[in-house]
Each structure stands twice: as C-alpha cells, then as structure tokens.
C-alpha positions in Angstrom: 82.6 8.1 68.6 80.6 11.0 70.2 77.2 10.4 71.7 74.9 13.4 70.6 71.5 12.4 71.8 69.7 9.8 74.0 66.1 8.5 73.5 63.7 6.8 75.6 63.0 4.1 73.0 64.2 2.6 69.6 61.6 4.2 67.4 62.5 7.7 68.1 66.1 6.8 67.9 65.6 5.3 64.6 63.9 8.4 63.2 66.8 10.5 64.0 69.3 7.8 62.8 67.5 7.9 59.4 67.6 11.6 59.3 71.3 11.7 59.7 72.0 8.8 57.4 70.0 10.3 54.6 72.0 13.6 54.9 75.4 11.9 54.6 76.2 11.5 58.4 76.9 8.0 59.2 75.3 7.3 62.7 75.3 4.4 65.2 72.6 3.3 67.6 73.9 2.1 70.9 72.0 0.3 73.6 72.3 2.5 76.8 69.6 0.7 78.7 69.7 0.3 82.5 67.7 -1.7 84.8 65.5 1.3 85.4 65.5 2.3 81.8 66.0 -0.7 79.6 64.7 0.8 76.4 67.1 3.7 76.3 69.2 4.1 73.1 72.1 6.6 72.4 72.7 8.0 69.0 76.4 8.3 68.1 78.2 9.9 65.2 81.0 7.8 63.8 83.1 10.8 62.6 83.8 13.4 65.2 84.2 16.2 62.7 80.5 15.7 61.7 79.0 16.3 65.2 78.1 19.9 64.8 76.3 19.3 61.6 74.5 16.3 63.2 73.3 18.3 66.2 72.1 21.2 64.0 70.3 18.7 61.7 68.6 17.1 64.7 67.5 20.8 65.8 66.6 21.8 62.2 65.9 19.0 59.7 66.3 21.7 56.8 69.9 22.3 57.9 72.4 21.9 55.0 75.1 19.6 56.1 78.6 20.8 55.0 80.9 17.8 55.5 
C-alpha cells in the first residue's frame, strides 16, 4: 500500500482521507509519529493502480477519478 502524503496532524489527514473516499479511492490512515513528531499521520492508498488519481485529486479536488 503506497503512502501518498504525510500530515502533521490527524485533522488535515482526515480531510484528505474524506476527499479520496468520497471519490471512490479507498484510503488508509497510518500513524507515522516519532518521538519528535508524535502526531504525524501518513495517507495510504490501498490499491496501487489508484495512486496517480489519488495524488491528482489531492492537488486538484475537481479532478475526475478514472479508476
């Protein structure tokens, strides 16, 4: 499962998660915290063939998902 983004907190990660999920891309949030950055969260796409669409969607919320 490819990581496509990293966020400093769960609020921003959840916004991106919701955007992907609403557009048919099943995401997963993974705790990536360290002692110096305990709140860090990574956004992962479950299906590798949807990575390109997921990245484009995060860059442009109006992107039309093809897969």
